[in-house]
C-alpha positions as CSV (number, residue, x, y, z in Angstrom):
1,M,40.0,-20.9,-19.4
2,V,38.5,-20.7,-22.9
3,R,35.6,-22.7,-21.5
4,Y,35.1,-20.1,-18.8
5,V,35.2,-17.3,-21.3
6,R,32.6,-18.9,-23.6
7,R,30.4,-19.6,-20.6
8,F,30.7,-16.0,-19.5
9,V,29.8,-14.7,-23.0
10,Y,26.5,-16.7,-22.9
11,L,25.7,-15.6,-19.3
12,A,26.6,-11.9,-20.0
13,F,24.4,-12.0,-23.1
14,S,21.5,-13.5,-21.1
15,S,21.9,-11.0,-18.3
16,F,22.0,-8.1,-20.7
17,C,18.9,-9.3,-22.4
18,L,17.2,-9.5,-19.0
19,V,18.2,-5.9,-18.4
20,A,16.9,-4.9,-21.8
21,C,13.6,-6.5,-21.1
22,G,13.5,-5.0,-17.6
23,Q,10.7,-5.3,-15.1
24,T,8.4,-2.4,-15.8
25,G,4.9,-2.0,-14.4
26,V,2.1,0.3,-13.2
27,R,1.1,0.8,-9.5
28,D,-0.5,3.2,-7.1
29,F,-3.3,4.1,-9.6
30,K,-6.3,6.4,-9.0
31,A,-9.0,6.9,-11.6
32,T,-12.2,8.9,-12.0
33,Q,-15.4,7.1,-11.5
34,E,-17.1,9.1,-14.3
35,K,-18.3,7.1,-17.3
36,N,-19.2,8.1,-20.9
37,L,-16.9,11.1,-21.0
38,P,-16.6,12.8,-24.4
39,K,-13.8,11.4,-26.6
40,P,-11.0,13.9,-26.8
41,S,-10.4,15.8,-30.1
42,R,-6.7,16.0,-29.3
43,I,-4.2,14.7,-26.7
44,L,-1.4,16.9,-25.5
45,V,1.7,15.4,-24.0
46,Y,4.1,17.3,-21.8
47,D,7.7,16.2,-21.2
48,F,7.7,14.8,-17.7
49,A,9.4,17.0,-15.3
50,V,12.7,15.9,-13.8
51,S,15.0,17.5,-11.3
52,E,18.8,17.0,-11.2
53,R,18.3,15.8,-7.7
54,E,16.6,12.7,-9.0
55,V,19.3,11.9,-11.6
56,F,22.1,9.6,-10.5
57,E,24.8,9.0,-13.1
58,Y,26.9,5.8,-13.1
59,Q,30.5,6.6,-12.1
60,G,32.1,3.2,-12.1
61,I,34.9,1.6,-14.2
62,M,32.6,0.6,-17.1
63,R,31.8,4.2,-17.9
64,Q,33.4,5.4,-21.1
65,Q,35.4,8.6,-20.8
66,P,32.7,11.3,-21.1
67,S,33.0,13.8,-23.9
68,V,31.2,16.3,-21.7
69,K,33.4,17.1,-18.7
70,D,30.9,19.0,-16.7
71,A,28.9,16.6,-14.4
72,K,25.9,18.9,-14.2
73,E,25.7,19.2,-17.9
74,R,25.9,15.4,-18.3
75,E,23.0,15.0,-15.8
76,R,21.0,17.6,-17.7
77,Q,21.6,15.6,-20.9
78,L,20.6,12.4,-19.2
79,A,17.4,14.0,-17.9
80,Q,16.6,15.2,-21.4
81,E,17.2,11.7,-22.8
82,V,14.7,10.1,-20.4
83,K,12.1,12.9,-21.0
84,D,12.3,12.4,-24.8
85,A,12.2,8.6,-24.6
86,L,9.1,8.5,-22.5
87,A,7.2,11.3,-24.2
88,E,8.0,9.9,-27.7
89,E,6.8,6.4,-26.7
90,V,3.6,7.8,-25.2
91,A,2.9,10.0,-28.3
92,D,3.6,7.2,-30.8
93,G,1.5,4.7,-28.8
94,L,-1.5,7.0,-28.7
95,R,-1.3,7.8,-32.4
96,K,-1.5,4.1,-33.1
97,M,-4.9,4.2,-31.5
98,R,-5.9,6.9,-34.0
99,F,-5.8,9.9,-31.7
100,I,-4.4,13.2,-32.7
101,V,-1.4,13.7,-30.4
102,E,1.0,16.6,-29.9
103,R,4.0,17.0,-27.7
104,V,3.7,20.5,-26.4
105,S,5.7,22.8,-24.1
106,R,4.9,22.8,-20.4
107,G,2.3,25.4,-19.7
108,T,0.3,24.8,-22.9
109,A,-3.4,24.6,-21.7
110,P,-5.7,22.0,-23.2
111,A,-8.9,23.2,-24.8
112,E,-12.4,22.1,-23.6
113,N,-12.4,18.7,-25.3
114,E,-8.7,17.8,-25.1
115,L,-6.7,15.6,-22.8
116,L,-3.4,16.6,-21.2
117,I,-0.8,14.0,-20.1
118,D,1.6,15.3,-17.5
119,G,4.0,13.7,-15.1
120,Q,7.2,13.8,-13.1
121,F,10.2,11.5,-12.9
122,L,10.7,10.4,-9.3
123,T,14.0,8.6,-9.8
124,V,16.5,8.2,-12.7
125,D,19.3,6.0,-11.4
126,E,21.8,4.3,-13.7
127,G,22.9,1.9,-11.0
128,N,26.0,-0.2,-11.6
129,P,26.0,-2.3,-14.9
130,L,29.1,-4.2,-13.9
131,R,27.6,-5.4,-10.7
132,R,24.4,-6.3,-12.5
133,L,26.1,-8.5,-15.1
134,V,28.7,-10.0,-12.9
135,I,26.9,-10.5,-9.6
136,G,23.2,-10.2,-10.4
137,F,20.4,-10.9,-7.9
138,G,19.4,-7.2,-8.0
139,S,22.9,-5.9,-7.2
140,G,23.6,-2.5,-9.0
141,T,20.0,-2.2,-10.0
142,S,19.1,0.6,-12.4
143,T,15.8,2.3,-11.7
144,V,13.4,4.7,-13.5
145,E,10.2,5.7,-11.6
146,S,7.7,8.3,-12.8
147,R,4.3,9.6,-11.8
148,A,1.8,10.3,-14.5
149,Q,-1.4,12.4,-14.4
150,V,-4.1,12.7,-17.1
151,Y,-6.3,15.8,-17.2
152,Q,-9.4,16.7,-19.2
153,G,-9.6,20.3,-20.6
154,G,-11.8,22.9,-19.2
155,N,-12.9,22.4,-15.6
156,A,-13.2,18.6,-15.6
157,G,-9.9,18.2,-13.7
158,R,-7.8,15.1,-13.2
159,L,-9.0,11.8,-14.6
160,L,-6.1,9.4,-13.8
161,E,-2.9,9.3,-11.7
162,F,-0.5,6.4,-11.5
163,T,3.1,5.4,-11.1
164,T,5.4,3.5,-13.5
165,H,8.3,1.6,-12.0
166,S,11.1,0.2,-14.1
167,A,14.0,-1.7,-12.7
168,S,16.7,-4.0,-14.0
169,G,16.3,-7.8,-13.4
170,K,17.3,-10.0,-10.5
171,L,18.7,-13.1,-12.2
172,P,22.2,-14.3,-11.1
173,G,25.1,-12.7,-12.9
174,A,28.2,-14.4,-14.3
175,A,30.2,-14.7,-11.1
176,P,28.0,-17.1,-9.2
177,A,27.9,-19.5,-12.2
178,L,31.6,-19.3,-13.1
179,G,32.7,-19.4,-9.5
180,A,34.9,-17.0,-7.6
181,G,38.1,-18.7,-8.8
182,A,37.3,-18.0,-12.5
183,V,36.6,-14.3,-11.7
184,V,39.9,-14.0,-9.8
185,Q,41.8,-15.7,-12.7
186,G,40.5,-13.2,-15.2
187,G,37.4,-15.0,-16.4
188,V,35.3,-11.8,-15.9
189,T,36.5,-8.4,-16.9
190,A,34.7,-5.1,-17.6
191,G,36.0,-5.1,-21.1
192,M,34.3,-8.4,-21.8
193,V,31.0,-7.2,-20.3
194,V,31.1,-4.1,-22.6
195,A,31.9,-6.2,-25.7
196,N,29.1,-8.7,-25.1
197,A,26.6,-5.9,-24.3
198,A,27.4,-4.2,-27.6
199,V,26.5,-7.2,-29.7
200,S,23.2,-8.0,-28.0
201,G,21.0,-6.7,-30.9
202,V,18.7,-4.8,-28.5
203,K,17.3,-1.5,-29.8
204,T,19.8,1.1,-29.0
205,Y,19.4,4.2,-26.8
206,K,22.0,6.5,-25.5
207,S,21.6,5.1,-22.0
208,D,19.9,2.2,-20.2
209,V,17.7,4.6,-18.3
210,A,16.5,6.2,-21.6
211,R,15.5,2.7,-22.7
212,M,13.8,2.1,-19.4
213,A,12.0,5.4,-19.7
214,A,10.7,4.2,-23.1
215,E,9.4,1.0,-21.5
216,S,7.7,3.2,-18.9
217,G,6.1,5.1,-21.7
218,D,4.8,1.9,-23.2
219,Q,3.2,1.0,-19.8
220,V,1.6,4.5,-19.7
221,V,0.0,3.8,-23.1
222,R,-1.1,0.4,-22.1
223,Y,-2.8,1.6,-18.9
224,L,-4.4,4.5,-20.9
225,S,-5.8,2.0,-23.4
226,E,-7.7,0.2,-20.7
227,F,-9.2,3.5,-19.4
228,F,-10.0,4.6,-23.0
229,A,-11.9,1.3,-23.7
230,Q,-13.9,1.8,-20.5
231,Q,-14.9,5.2,-21.8
232,S,-15.7,3.7,-25.3
233,W,-13.1,5.8,-27.0
234,I,-11.4,2.8,-28.5
235,R,-12.5,-0.8,-29.3
236,A,-11.9,-3.6,-26.9
237,D,-9.4,-5.3,-29.4
238,Q,-7.2,-2.2,-29.2
239,V,-6.6,-2.6,-25.5
240,R,-3.0,-3.6,-24.5
241,K,-3.0,-4.7,-20.9
242,A,-0.6,-2.9,-18.5
243,R,1.6,-4.9,-16.2
244,M,0.6,-4.3,-12.6
245,S,3.6,-3.8,-10.2
246,Y,3.0,-4.2,-6.5
């Protein structure tokens, strides 16, 4: 039995690391054909819009007893977490490219020589972490999907539009490796999953979907760096290639 537990610890840790790394990429992209556009004096970043209808909170046995009892309020908080995670990642990434960047309230209009980054979350689904860690193979997948748009101030209109898609991994979980008998005998429990996830050393967020939103923000920055280089706004060695997702 001890051997099963040790093996599960390793597998749970590996599975959690896979979830932490995620599978995040860019797809469905459209870009202006214009070249040599003027470099923006400032980049404005909106919080991506998200509706409660797109937020799906995990309700299974691994969920800790929530301090907020109202389900709608928890969904609102979860929506704010993903908005903050993505917007902060985008703003920080663009600042590293030496742009002046500001997160602004929705409705703030860009000036003539400014860029505006806007977007919408299409799905924020926590999935089922127990099924991901125990079963794997995509079972209980958590998903964050967003649509980003980039506008130039004045009357220049939309320059870019693309989708980011982030989903948890599809490697096998602990149950296929341990065998059904070990699971039945108590080799896999929700408590063990939680304990091993807590010591993974991965950068912490309040939720998995907030972390995935941050990864989506990183892909937004990467895709923008490619476009910026095409417009000669940054050097070629500043480009960070986005991961294409099909």
